[in-house]
N, C-alpha and C positions, 0 to 999 in steps of 0.2 A: 111376300109373305113374312110376318114375323114371327121365328120361332122361339118361345123364353127354353132355353136349354142347360141343365145340368152338367157340370163339366166338372168343377170341382174339384179335387180329391187328394192333394198332395199342397203342400206349403215350400216356401223357400225361405230363406231368413235372409237377406242382403239389403243394409239399410244405409251404406255406404255411400251411393248417387243418392238418396230419397232427400227433398224436403225436408225440413222439420215442419211440425204439425208448431202453426199459427193462427188460431180465431181470427184474430185482427186483419188478418193478410185474408183469408178466405173470406169471411164476411165482404170485406171491401170490395174485393176481386167476383166476388157472385153476384155482388148488389144484393147481401141479404141486410133486407130491415135489421138494425140496432137492439128495438123492441123485437123483434124473433128471437134473438138471444138471450133476451132476459124470458122470455115466455118459452122456450124452450127446457120439456123437463127431464133433459137427458144429460146426466152430468157432464160437465166438462171431462174430467177423466176418463170417461164413456169416451167421448167422441176421439180424444188422442190413442185412445187405444186401438180403434175401429182403423183410427187413421194408420198408425207404426204397424196394422198387422197387415190391412191392406199393400201399405209400402213396401211391408216381404214377400204378398204375393204378385209383385208387380211379374219380376222374372217368367213365373208361373202362367199368367194370362199370358203374356207375348207369347210363349210357346205354343198355349191352345191356339190363338190366333194366327201365329203362321202356320202350323198344319192347318185349320182349317181350311184359310186363304190357298196352302198349296191344292190340297184337292179339290177345291169349289173351282179355282183357275182351271188346273185341269179337266173336272166333270162340264162345268157348266159356262165356262166361260162361248162356246159358238151359240147358246142360247141364253145371254144376255146385253145388257147392255153396259153395265158396269157392278164391280163389286166393289162398295168400298168398306172399309172396318174402322173399330176406335175403342181404346178401352178406357175407361173412363176413369179420371184422373183422383188421385186420394184429393183434390181441393173438391171436386165436384160431390165427389160421394158426402161428402161431411154438409156439405149446403144443401144435399138434398135430404139428408138423414132433418138437418135442422126444421127444413121448410114442411117436411110433409111430415114431423113427426105433430106439427100446430095442425096441418089440412088433412092430414089423413088420421093418427092417431094410431091407432092398431096397431102393427107387427111394428110400426117405428118407437112405439115407444117404451120397447122390453127388448128391444135393438142393443145389440153390445159383441165385443169383438168376435166371441166364441160361434157369434150365427148370423151376422152380416151377409156372410157369404151365400146362403142360403134364402137371405130375406130380400135382399137388394136385387132383380131380375136382369139388370140391364149393365152391369159391371164389361162385358165385352161383348160390344154390337156389332154385326156382318150385318150390310145393307144389300140385296141383290136386286139388281133394277131390269126387269125384262120389259121388251117393246112390244113382242107381237105375242098374243094369246096363248096360241098353239106350244109356245117353249114354257111356260110353267111347269108341266109337267114332268119334264125331264129337271129341270132345278127342285122340285120338290122330292122326285125320288134320288134326287142326289142326298139330299140334306136326310132325308130316311134312314137313307145307306150310311150316312154317319152317323143317328139319333137315331135309338130306338124311340119308336112314335107308339106309343101304347095309352089310350085313355085310360085305362084303371091307375098309371102313372101320373096324371092328369093332378097340379094342384089344385081345387074345386071352392077349397072352404076361404082361402086365404086368412083365417083365425091367425091369431097368437103364433102360434107353433105350427102351423099347416108343413109349411115349407122343410121344418127340421122333420117333423115326423116320414114327411117323404122321403129325402137326406136318410133318414136311419134306414126307411123300407128298402130304398133302391142303391146305398151303399154302391159304389165302385162305378154304377154303371153312367153311361153316358144315355141320359135318356132327354127328350122335347118334355120341359116338365110342365109346360100349359099350351092350352087349344091353339092352333098353330091362325094368327092372323093375314088376313090380305087385304091388301087396300088398293085400291083400282079410281080409272080415273074414267070411267068410260060408262056409262047405265047398260050399254049395249055389251061389256063385257060379266057382267053381274052374273051368268050362268055360269 
């Protein structure tokens, strides 16, 4: 299952060990076409401010990741094959914004350092792999115990400021922001 979860409610400012913003490095390492930079409608200063702000939030994301993984490993390990996690790197965040500003437009065209935390939904990813069909319910219930799952809180419009409106309405709550998605490998498991 994939749960898009809103948990960001504080900021850390420690840039001492962070890489510096370097668009040439990001383009090269992310294999972005140089012409995509030319077509990107987001000013480089905005990209740099997002990059720097995101760097300042790495400690917060690592804390969230650690806390979530602790609970999940205690509660769901008997029911799953593996639990993996990753925090999107600042370079990959900027590459995603550049690519999506051209491909998807919308929320990416007006993204900035004040709203990217609510518009980019995969800054912290946790994947739980289960092998037995019967194990999905304990895993699902554990996730629901960590994050409120209320359909009224789901972002449904994906418009320019839908994530920010949702955040303002539910500020401080840890909630599932998008309808959960299940990927299955067998048609027999569809039910």
